[in-house]
C-alpha positions as CSV (number, residue, x, y, z in Angstrom):
1,X,24.6,2.2,-3.5
2,X,26.4,-1.0,-1.9
3,X,26.5,-2.5,-5.9
4,X,28.7,0.6,-7.2
5,X,32.4,-1.0,-7.1
6,X,35.7,1.4,-7.6
7,X,38.9,2.2,-6.9
8,X,40.0,5.4,-5.2
9,X,43.4,6.8,-4.4
10,X,44.3,9.6,-1.9
11,X,47.8,10.7,-0.5
12,X,45.7,12.2,2.4
13,X,44.5,9.1,3.8
14,X,46.6,7.8,7.1
15,X,47.3,3.9,5.3
16,X,49.7,3.5,8.7
17,X,46.8,2.7,11.1
18,X,44.2,0.0,11.1
19,X,41.5,-0.8,8.7
20,X,38.7,0.4,11.1
21,X,40.4,3.2,12.6
22,X,40.6,4.6,8.5
23,X,37.0,3.8,8.2
24,X,35.8,5.9,10.8
25,X,38.0,9.1,9.7
26,X,36.3,12.6,8.8
27,X,38.3,12.1,5.4
28,X,36.3,8.8,4.5
29,X,33.5,10.3,5.5
30,X,33.9,13.4,3.4
31,X,34.7,11.1,0.5
32,X,32.0,8.7,0.7
33,X,29.5,12.0,0.8
34,X,30.9,13.4,-2.0
35,X,31.0,10.1,-3.8
36,X,27.2,9.2,-3.0
37,X,26.0,12.7,-4.2
38,X,27.8,12.1,-7.7
39,X,26.3,9.2,-8.0
40,X,23.2,9.9,-7.3
41,X,23.4,13.4,-9.6
42,X,24.9,10.5,-12.5
43,X,21.8,8.4,-12.0
44,X,19.4,11.3,-12.0
45,X,20.9,12.5,-15.6
46,X,20.6,8.9,-17.1
47,X,17.4,8.6,-15.9
48,X,16.4,12.0,-17.7
49,X,18.7,11.5,-21.1
50,X,18.4,8.1,-21.3
51,X,15.1,6.7,-20.1
52,X,15.3,3.4,-21.3
53,X,19.2,2.6,-20.1
54,X,17.8,3.8,-16.6
55,X,15.0,1.2,-16.8
56,X,17.4,-1.4,-16.9
57,X,19.1,-0.1,-14.1
58,X,16.4,0.4,-12.3
59,X,14.8,-3.6,-13.0
60,X,18.5,-4.9,-11.6
61,X,19.3,-2.6,-8.8
62,X,15.8,-0.5,-7.8
63,X,15.4,-3.0,-4.8
64,X,18.6,-2.2,-3.5
65,X,18.2,1.9,-3.8
66,X,14.8,1.5,-2.1
67,X,17.3,1.1,0.9
68,X,18.3,4.6,0.7
69,X,15.4,6.5,2.4
70,X,16.0,4.6,5.7
71,X,20.0,4.6,5.8
72,X,20.8,8.2,4.0
73,X,18.2,10.7,5.3
74,X,20.6,13.8,3.8
75,X,19.7,12.5,0.5
76,X,16.7,11.1,0.9
77,X,15.0,13.6,-1.7
78,X,17.5,12.4,-4.0
79,X,17.3,9.1,-4.0
80,X,13.3,9.3,-3.8
81,X,13.4,11.1,-7.1
82,X,15.5,8.0,-8.9
83,X,12.6,5.8,-7.7
84,X,9.9,4.3,-10.5
85,X,6.8,2.3,-9.5
86,X,3.9,0.7,-11.5
87,X,0.9,2.8,-11.6
88,X,-2.9,2.3,-11.8
89,X,-3.0,4.8,-14.7
90,X,-0.9,2.0,-16.7
91,X,-2.1,-1.0,-18.1
92,X,1.3,-2.8,-17.5
93,X,3.8,-4.1,-14.8
94,X,6.5,-2.0,-16.2
95,X,7.4,0.4,-13.1
96,X,7.9,3.7,-14.9
97,X,6.2,6.2,-12.9
98,X,8.6,8.3,-11.0
99,X,6.9,10.2,-8.0
100,X,7.7,13.5,-9.9
101,X,5.3,12.3,-12.8
102,X,2.7,11.1,-10.3
103,X,2.6,14.9,-8.6
104,X,2.1,16.5,-12.0
105,X,-0.7,14.1,-12.9
106,X,-2.4,14.7,-9.4
107,X,-6.2,16.2,-9.3
108,X,-7.5,19.0,-8.0
109,X,-7.6,19.2,-4.5
110,X,-5.2,16.3,-4.1
111,X,-2.9,16.9,-1.4
112,X,-1.3,13.1,-1.0
113,X,0.2,10.4,-2.9
114,X,-1.8,7.1,-2.9
115,X,-0.2,3.8,-2.9
116,X,-1.4,0.6,-2.0
117,X,1.2,-2.5,-1.3
118,X,1.0,-6.5,-1.8
119,X,2.6,-9.5,-3.0
120,X,2.8,-9.4,-6.3
121,X,1.7,-6.8,-9.4
122,X,-1.4,-9.1,-10.2
123,X,-2.6,-9.0,-6.4
124,X,-1.9,-4.8,-6.1
125,X,-3.6,-4.0,-9.8
126,X,-6.5,-6.4,-8.9
127,X,-7.5,-5.0,-5.5
128,X,-10.4,-3.6,-4.3
129,X,-8.9,-0.8,-2.6
130,X,-8.4,0.6,-5.9
131,X,-12.2,0.5,-7.0
132,X,-13.3,4.2,-6.1
133,X,-10.0,5.7,-7.3
134,X,-10.3,4.3,-10.4
135,X,-14.3,5.7,-10.6
136,X,-13.0,8.8,-10.0
137,X,-9.5,8.6,-12.3
138,X,-7.4,9.0,-9.2
139,X,-4.2,7.9,-9.9
140,X,-2.4,5.0,-7.3
141,X,1.0,4.1,-7.4
142,X,1.5,-0.2,-6.9
143,X,4.2,-1.5,-4.9
144,X,5.0,-5.2,-5.2
145,X,8.6,-5.4,-3.8
146,X,8.9,-7.3,-0.5
147,X,10.9,-4.2,0.8
148,X,7.8,-1.6,0.1
149,X,6.1,-1.5,3.2
150,X,9.2,-0.9,5.1
151,X,10.5,1.5,2.8
152,X,7.7,3.0,2.9
153,X,8.1,3.6,6.8
154,X,11.1,6.0,6.3
155,X,9.8,7.9,3.2
156,X,6.7,10.2,4.7
157,X,6.7,12.7,2.1
158,X,8.0,13.9,-1.3
159,X,8.2,17.9,-2.7
160,X,5.8,18.7,0.3
161,X,3.2,15.6,-0.5
162,X,2.7,13.1,2.1
163,X,1.7,9.5,1.4
164,X,-1.0,7.6,2.1
165,X,-1.7,3.7,2.0
166,X,-5.0,3.4,0.5
167,X,-5.8,0.1,2.6
168,X,-4.7,1.8,5.7
169,X,-6.7,4.1,8.2
170,X,-9.6,6.6,7.4
171,X,-10.1,7.6,3.7
172,X,-11.7,10.9,2.9
173,X,-11.4,11.9,-0.7
174,X,-14.2,14.6,-0.3
175,X,-11.4,17.6,-1.3
176,X,-10.9,15.5,-5.1
177,X,-14.2,14.2,-5.8
178,X,-16.4,16.6,-4.0
179,X,-19.2,15.8,-0.9
180,X,-22.0,15.2,-3.2
181,X,-20.4,12.9,-5.4
182,X,-21.9,9.9,-4.5
183,X,-25.3,11.5,-4.4
184,X,-25.1,12.5,-8.2
185,X,-24.0,8.8,-9.1
186,X,-27.0,7.4,-7.6
187,X,-30.4,7.2,-9.1
188,X,-32.0,9.1,-6.7
189,X,-31.2,10.6,-3.0
190,X,-34.6,9.3,-1.6
191,X,-32.9,5.9,-2.2
192,X,-30.3,6.7,0.1
193,X,-30.4,3.8,3.0
194,X,-31.5,4.9,6.6
195,X,-28.0,4.9,8.4
196,X,-29.8,3.6,11.3
197,X,-30.9,0.3,9.6
198,X,-27.1,0.1,8.5
199,X,-25.9,0.9,12.1
200,X,-27.7,-2.2,13.2
201,X,-26.2,-4.4,10.6
202,X,-22.6,-3.1,11.4
203,X,-23.5,-4.2,14.7
204,X,-24.5,-7.5,14.2
205,X,-21.5,-8.6,11.9
206,X,-19.1,-7.0,14.6
207,X,-20.9,-9.3,17.1
208,X,-20.6,-12.4,14.6
209,X,-17.1,-11.5,13.7
210,X,-15.5,-10.3,17.2
211,X,-12.6,-12.7,17.5
212,X,-11.5,-11.5,14.2
213,X,-12.0,-7.9,13.6
214,X,-11.3,-4.5,15.6
215,X,-14.3,-3.0,14.1
216,X,-16.8,-3.2,11.7
217,X,-17.8,0.1,9.6
218,X,-19.3,1.0,6.2
219,X,-17.0,1.9,3.5
220,X,-16.4,4.5,0.9
221,X,-13.6,2.3,-0.8
222,X,-15.6,0.1,-2.5
223,X,-17.9,0.3,-5.7
224,X,-18.2,-3.3,-6.6
225,X,-16.5,-5.5,-3.8
226,X,-18.7,-6.3,-0.9
227,X,-16.4,-6.0,1.6
228,X,-12.2,-5.2,2.4
229,X,-10.0,-5.3,5.8
230,X,-8.3,-2.3,6.5
231,X,-5.1,-1.9,8.6
232,X,-5.3,0.5,11.6
233,X,-2.9,3.5,11.2
234,X,-0.6,2.4,14.2
235,X,-1.0,-1.3,13.0
236,X,1.6,-3.2,11.1
237,X,0.5,-4.1,7.7
238,X,0.9,-7.4,5.8
239,X,4.3,-6.9,4.2
240,X,5.9,-5.9,7.3
241,X,4.3,-8.7,9.3
242,X,5.3,-11.8,6.8
243,X,9.2,-10.2,6.8
244,X,9.2,-9.8,11.0
245,X,7.8,-13.9,10.7
246,X,10.8,-14.8,8.1
247,X,13.3,-13.4,9.9
248,X,11.7,-15.1,13.2
249,X,11.0,-11.9,14.6
250,X,7.8,-11.7,17.4
251,X,4.9,-10.6,15.3
252,X,2.0,-7.9,17.4
253,X,-1.2,-9.6,17.4
254,X,-3.5,-7.1,15.6
255,X,-7.0,-7.5,14.3
256,X,-7.9,-5.8,11.1
257,X,-11.1,-3.1,10.2
258,X,-13.9,-4.8,8.4
259,X,-15.2,-2.6,5.9
260,X,-18.4,-3.3,4.2
261,X,-20.3,-2.2,1.1
262,X,-23.6,-1.6,2.0
263,X,-24.8,-1.6,-0.9
264,X,-23.6,-5.1,-2.2
265,X,-26.4,-7.9,-2.6
266,X,-24.1,-10.0,-0.1
267,X,-24.2,-7.2,2.4
268,X,-28.2,-7.2,1.9
269,X,-28.4,-10.5,2.2
270,X,-26.5,-10.8,5.2
271,X,-29.2,-7.9,6.5
272,X,-32.2,-9.8,5.9
273,X,-31.1,-12.9,7.3
274,X,-33.2,-14.2,10.2
275,X,-31.1,-17.1,11.3
276,X,-27.8,-16.4,13.2
277,X,-26.5,-19.3,12.0
278,X,-26.8,-18.7,8.2
279,X,-25.8,-14.9,9.4
280,X,-22.5,-16.1,10.8
281,X,-21.7,-18.3,8.0
282,X,-22.3,-15.3,5.7
283,X,-20.1,-13.1,7.9
284,X,-17.4,-15.4,7.5
285,X,-17.6,-15.6,4.1
286,X,-17.4,-12.0,3.7
287,X,-14.0,-11.7,6.0
288,X,-12.6,-14.4,4.0
289,X,-13.5,-13.0,0.8
290,X,-11.8,-9.8,1.9
291,X,-8.7,-11.6,3.1
292,X,-8.1,-13.7,0.2
293,X,-8.3,-9.9,-2.0
294,X,-5.7,-8.6,0.7
295,X,-3.7,-11.0,0.1
296,X,-3.8,-12.6,3.2
297,X,-3.9,-16.7,4.0
298,X,-6.8,-18.1,5.5
299,X,-6.8,-19.6,8.7
300,X,-9.3,-22.3,7.5
301,X,-9.4,-22.7,3.7
302,X,-11.6,-25.6,3.3
303,X,-14.0,-24.3,5.5
304,X,-14.2,-21.6,3.3
305,X,-15.0,-23.4,0.3
306,X,-17.5,-25.3,2.1
307,X,-19.3,-22.4,3.3
308,X,-19.5,-20.6,-0.2
309,X,-20.7,-23.8,-1.7
310,X,-23.4,-23.7,0.8
311,X,-24.2,-20.1,-0.1
312,X,-24.1,-21.0,-4.0
313,X,-26.9,-23.7,-3.7
314,X,-29.3,-21.6,-1.1
């Protein structure tokens, strides 16, 4: 709340001491606590009674308010209620969805608040990580402020619901969409691919991209894209890595998990490719496409363009 400015007068403050001692007195701590709660209550009333006015406030000071969960644990729930985010349920980039609104719209069986982070709204709104969520009408919060990933490290739950980054760790939507949802959407259960054949493809791609990926898995996140990169549950996300690098901090070396859509034509082409050199080229294209979709920078953009041009003329 450092954007709040004002003057406070109290006859109880020991003004005959140094400023440093004054700032650490119990009286000042009590005043700070009372003022913080009063300001948060005032903002909550504004958000409810004057949403347009609050939207103006949020656009100007929302990024600063997002520092609250890390600095004021006692008021974390109150601060979180004031947050506004863009949502996959809306077609615009306006941050108008509160966490309370999200929970009210949650699907039957849903026990997590899903979100995705990125460098801009256009990146997160068109992210391949949203494909399965859009297919089944599950709302995802779209976070594009640089501070968002850092903030979510402190905001672990809200109103008893935990948060889950849709680009991190394993994704299990069976409680929401049902165990047999994919079977119902397919033309025939008989057309399901042989798992052993899929495992051979995954093992082959893992060998081709061993220097770049930690693991290669089949995905349940994608419906139209061929591949995506997933961050390990305990690893640092892309936004946080950029913050650390900009601050000159050392960033731990980690490799992402590559998830493949086994029903995509590009993956099928890779599975049928007999030549190891061509297979390596296809695997590299899939990895670079997934990296671009995740907002990552390519190590060799020129090589990616050359390999993509070669694929187009095959």
